N, C-alpha and C positions, 0 to 999 in steps of 0.2 A: 655418759652421764650416769652417776651412781648415787645421787642423793646426798643431802647435806651430812647425814650421819656417817656415810662412808668416807667423807672427805675431812671429818673433824680431826684437827691436829693440835697438839698441845704446844703452845708457844714458849719461847725461852723468857727468862726474867729480864727486867730492865731497871734502870735507876728511877728514883721517885722524882716526879715533876709537879710543880704547882704548890698552892697553899691550901685554899678551901676553908670552910667553916665547920659547923656542927654536923652530926651524922644524919639527923632527921630519921628517915626509914632506912634500915640496913637489910639488904637482900643477900643471902648466901647462895653460892653455886659451886659445883665441881667442874662445870664447863670452863675451858680455858680460852682466852683471847689469843688468836693467832696473829692478827694484824688489825690495826685501826685504819689502814689504807684499803679502801674498797677494792682496788685493783688486785689485791692479794688475799682477800677475805672470802672464803666460801665454806664456812663452818658455823655450827651452832654457837660456839663461844664468841665469835666475832659478830654474829648477828645481833647479840644482845646490846652491845654499845652502839652499833650502827642504827638500830631501831630508835634509840634515844637522841642521837646527836646529828644525824643527817636528815635532810629533807629529800624526798623523792617527788618526781612529777605527780605520780599517783601513789596512794598509800592505802592501807587497810585499817579503817577505824575499828575500835573495839567491837567484837561480835560480828564483823562483816567479812565476807570473802569476795565481795565485789570491789574492784579498784575504784577509789574515790579521789578527786583532785586534792593535792597536798600543796606542793609549790605551784602547781598549775591552777589556773582558774577554771580551765576546761580543756579537754582533750577529745579528739574525734577523728575518724577516718574522713578525709576530704576526697579521696578516691581509693580504689581497691589496694593500691600499693603506697599510699601516703597517709601517715598518721601525724596530725598536727596538734600542738599544745600551745595555749596562751598562758603565760605566767601571771601570777598575782602582781599587783603593783607594789613597788617599794621594798622588794625582798633584799635582805642583807645577811651576810654571815656575822658571827659573833665578834669578829675582828673589825667590823665596820665596812668591809669591802662589799660592793653590790653583787647580788646574785641575779644574773641576767641570762638571756638565751645563749650568750657566749659561754657562760659557765656550764650550761647543760651540754652544749656541743663539745666543749673541752672534756667533760666528764666521760661521755660515751666514746669519743675519739681516743681518749687516753686508755680507757678500759680495753678497747680492741687493739690499740697499738702496743701496749705493754704485753697483753696476752699472757699474764703470769701463770705458770703451771699450777699454782695454788689458788688462783682466782676464778671468778665466775664468768669470764668473757665468753665461754661456750654458750651461755644462755642467749647471747646476742647473735646467734648464727643467722637469723633472718634479717639482720639490719644491714642494708647496703650503704647508707650514708646518713649523716645528721647535719642539718643546716640551721644556722641562726638567721632567720628571715629578717627580723628586726629585733629591737632590744627585748621584746616580751614574747616573741613568737619563735618556736622551734619546730622544725619539720623533719620527720623521719621517713626515709624512703626504704621500703621493704623489698626483699628479693622475691618473695612469694606473696600473691595477692590475698586479701581478706583474712589475714592472720588474726584470728580471734583471741589468741593467747598473748599477743604482743602487749596489750594493756597490763596483763598480769605480770609479764616479764619486767615491766617498769617498776613494779613493787618489790622485786627481788634484790639480792645482793649485787646484781649487775647495775642497779638503778640509782644509788646515792649520788647526789649532786655535790661536787667538790669545788673548792675555790682555786681557780686557775692561777691566782697570785701566790698560792702557798704550795700546791702540789706540782712537782716537775712532770713534764709530759712524757718522759721516757724512762722513769725508774720509780720503784716503790719507795714511799716515804717512811722513814723510821717512826715508830709510835710517839716518841718524845717530841719529834719535830711536828707531828700532827697536832699534839696537845698544845705545844707552844704557839703554833700558828693560828689557833682558834678558828678553824674553818668550818664552824658548826652553825647550822641553821634549823636544826630540829627542835623538839620540845625542850631539850636539855643541852648544856655544854659540860664538857669535862673540865673540872677545876683542880683536881688532884689525881695523879696517876702513878701507881706503883703496880706494874704489870703483873696480873694474875695473883695479886696479894690484896690490894685495896684500891678501888677507883671511886672517886666522888664526883657526883653530877649536881649541877645547879640549874634551876629552871631558866629557860630563855624567855625573857619578857616580850621579845619581838616575834615569837612564833605564832603564826595564825594559819594552821593547816588542819589536815584531816584528823589528827590524833587529839585535838582539843587542847585547852589550857591545862597545864599540869596542876594537880590538886595539892601536891607537896613540893615545897621549894627545893629541898635537898634530899637526894637519894644516894646511898653508897652501896657498892657491891663488894662483898668479902669472898675470897676464893679459898676453896678447901681442897686438900689432897685426897681426903677420904670422906665418905658419907657419915661415918661414925661421929666425927667431930662436929659436922654440920648439924646432925640430928640433936646432939647434946646442946649445942648453942641455941637452936630454936626452942628447945624445951626450957632452957633456963633464962631465956630472954636476951641473950647476948646478941642475937640477930632477930629481926622482926619477921623475915620470910625466908624459907628454904625452898629453892626452885632449881631443879635439875642437879643431880639426879639421885634421889633417895631410893633405896632398894624397896621392892614390894613388902618385904618383912618390916623394914623401917616404917613405911607408911601404915601398914596394918597395926603396928604397935602404937603409933602416934594417934590413931583414931580413938584410942582409949584414954588419951591424956587430956584432962579437962583444961589444961593451960594453953592448949593450941587447938586450931581448927584445920582440918584437912579439906582443902578446896579442890574440886575436880571440874574439868571441862573437856570437851572433845578435842582430840589432837590429830595431827596428820600422819603420825607414824604408822607404818604397816609392817606386820610380821607375816611371813608366808614361806612356802617352799616351792621349788621349781622342778619341773620334769625336763630332763634332757631327752628330747624326742628321738634322738638317734640311739642312745645307749640304755634307756630304761627298758624293763622287761616287756615281753610281748613279741610274737613272731611276725605280726602284720600291723599295719597302722590301725586296723579295726580292733585288734587285741590290745594294743597299747592304749587306745582311747577307753576301752572297756575297763582296763586296770585303773586308769586315772579316775573314771567315774566311780568305780568301786571304792577307791581310796577316799574320794570326796564324800561318799555316803557313810564313811566309817569314822570320821573325825568328830570329836566332842569339843567344840570350841568353848562352850560355857564352862566345862571342867577345867580347861587350860586357864581361862580368865580368872576363875574363882580359886582353884586349888594351887596353881603355880604363881599367878600374878596378883592374888589377893585383891582383885577388883580394880587394879590399876590399868588393866586393858579390858576392852569389850570384844565380843565375837565379831569377826569380819566375814561377810558373805559376798564380798566383791573386792576387786582391787581398788575401787573408789570408795573411801571411807564415808560413813554417814556424816552428814553435816555439810558436804559439798554439793553444789547444784548438780542435779542429774544422778545422784547416787541412788542405786537400787540394790536389792539383795537377792540376786538370781541363784546363788548357791543354796540359800535357805529355801527358796521356792522350788528348786529342781531336786535337790538332794536331802532337804530337811534340816531343821534346826538341831535335831538329835540324831545320833548314829542309827542307821537302818541296815542291819545285817542282811535281812532278806533281800532288800533292793540291791545291795552290793553283790550278793551271791548271784542274783539274776543277771546283772551286767556281765559278770565273768562267765557264767554258764552259756548265755546267749552267744558269746563270742568264741566259745570253745576253749577257754583258758583253764588249764588244770590248776588246782589248788593243793596246798598253799603256795602262793606266789612269793618267790624270794625277792625282797626289796633291799637294796643297798642305800641307806639313808644317811647323808652326811650333814653335819652341822658344825658351826664355828664356836670355839670354846672361849674366845677372848674379845670379840668385837661387838656382839649384840647383847651384852649384859650377862651377869653372872648366873642368871636363871635359865639360860639356854639349855644347859645340861638337864635340868629338871623338866623343862618343856619338852625336849625331844625324847626323854625317857618316858614321859607320859604318852606322847604320840605313838611310840613303839608299843606300849601296853595296849592302847586303844586299838591299834591295827591288829595286833596279834590276838586280842580277845575275841575277834570275830571268827577265828579259825581259818580265815581266808588268806592270811599273810604270815610270812616269817621274815622278821626285820633284822638286818645286820646294821647296827647303829655305830657310826664312827664320828670322831671329831678331829679337827685340824686347826692349828693356829692361823691367824688371819693372813699373814704374808704368804704362806704356802697354800692356803685355801684359795686365795685369789688366782694364783698361778695355776693350780691344778684343775680348778673348775673350767678355766679357759682352755684346757687341753682335753676336755670331755672326760675327765677322770671320775666325775660324779654323776650317776644316773638320776638321783634325786637329791636336792640340796637346799639348805636354808639360805634365805636372804632377808634383808630388811630395807626399809625405805623411809626417808623423810622427804617431803615435797620440796621442789625448787621454788614453786609458786603456787598460790591458792587457786588452782583451776583444775577441774577434773581431768583435763587432757594430760596433766603431768603424771597421772596414774594410769594412763592408757598408752599413748604413743611411745614413751621410753620402754615400756614393757612388751608391747605387742606389734610395734611397727617394724619395718625392715631394719636390719642391723641393730636390733634392740640390745640393751646392755645385759640382758639375762644370759646371752650367749648359749641359748638352749635349742637353736635351730628351728624356732617357730617363725614362720612367715606365711601369711595367707592373703591372697589378692583381695578377697572380699572384705576381710577385716581392714586391710590397708586402705581400701577405698572408703570405708566407713570413717576411719580415723582422719583421712584427708578431708572428708565431707564435714565432720563435726568441727575441725579446727579452722575451717574457712567459711562456715555458715554464719552470716551476719544476723540472721533472725534468731533471737534467743530461744524462742519456743521450739523452733525447728531443730536448733542445735541440741537442746537438752533431750529431745526425742531421739536423736541419733545416738547421743551418749548413753541413754538408757538401753537402746537396742543393741549396741555393740557389747555392753556388759552381759546381756542375756545370751547373745550369740557365742561369746567367749566361754561362758559357763556351760552352755548346752552342747556345743559342737566341738570344742577344742580343749579346754582345761590345760593350758600350758603351765599354770600355777594353781596352787590351792591357797587362797587367802585364809589366814588363821585369826589374827588379832589386830585390832586398831588401838593404838596407845592413847590413853587419856592424858591430858596435861594435869599435872599434880603440883600443887604448891601447899606448903604447910606454913601457917602463920600464927602469930599471937592473936588472941581473941579481939584485940583492939584494932586490928588492921582491916580496912575496908577496900573494896574495889577489885579484888582478885578475880571474881567471877566474870568481870567485864573483859578481861584480857586472856582468859584461858579458852581459846577458840581454835578452830582448825587452821587459821593462818599461821600458827606457831610464832606469833610475835608477842613477846613479853613487854608490855608497854608500862613504863614506870609512871606515866602521867595520870593513870587512873587510881593509883594507890594513895591512901590517906590513913591517918590514925588519930 
């Protein structure tokens, strides 16, 4: 599992479908839709329409990271391996077909059955089977007991409920077939679709779920190939909102434009670098750890956030970003908010590490944004200014980067992460559990035990205590990654647009229903 950003794919064009009325509010974006079929959609661009048009059993209301009933009236564990949901009465799709427990069972069976390589079926790895007990009751049987992340998984791209009378059980449905079938039960329906050019949505009067009644009847999304044109259009009023992804320089300049407002909120994106524990410098495990601690003591995150990213990111002092339950900041507490050359030198001296330490630091030039080069040049300068390190900085394009890091070619390397679901475990188990996606040879039995404990602890208070403890242990005793920055969510809008602050939250769901003008 590599996060939504890693899996983002630009879809191909398609013909125009539907009629539609006036524009209402127009949202611009450079993210591209890969598929409207949830079985093949595991990317930020497809998440945007999914959030508007599909219902989920549980969803994330504006400003919330706790799953809340959406199509469901209630959901609960009825025993350690059984999670049951009762649907609201009278649910229908926009085409008039009923939405029942059979629709829910079909949706999850179909997701796992198709198992599309571009889809999110892997998020359902703990789902053994789905049963429609009666018309309004669905029962999930889990492989592992007390999975506290399963409710959050139901809010992800693995969780949209689709119409069994529209979607085939064994193949992905073309976008135009989706639109024509009107299998929508979320806050909006798509009424006009020109893929990755212009999509028009109209409020669904029958929606009664977690996201609330839409404040604006008609929303359109306009798609841009470049941020330059999107920036110009939001400045001159051709669009009302620009969302994903203006450059830091664009955002900084727009802050000075009196015709628009830059709206900010916490986001789930994490920027960090990884240590390959086998190939990083150091003659012993103790020396390697000392080098990692010295590096952690030498990074100026505030300078990166301010000078490189113009305030569009904030310093990150843990793999779990602020805003998530259980998030703490152990790297700040242990190594300081500002660089500490003396502390870094002591770590190295106490372990008998000769200085300057030669570091081979690899970053990606095309996948994590155009500012990566500036970011890693600044990191090189920060490390070398201590006199303790000599940095060999190199960059590689994404296709080669993925292949080479898997072959242990990089002792220290850049990665980034968007969450699969709004739960702190999604920033812990994929990073630090056995066979983690970092491919950096980190595995520790005590950490694994903590991860299993937090993900299966039903008592929320006890679970959060374990989550806090594992973050501290990772920062103090292991440091397999150095967290750098957490991405804010940024939207630029005309001064007459309201509601953006409600949807710019760590869930990374952009909800059209809160927007008005």
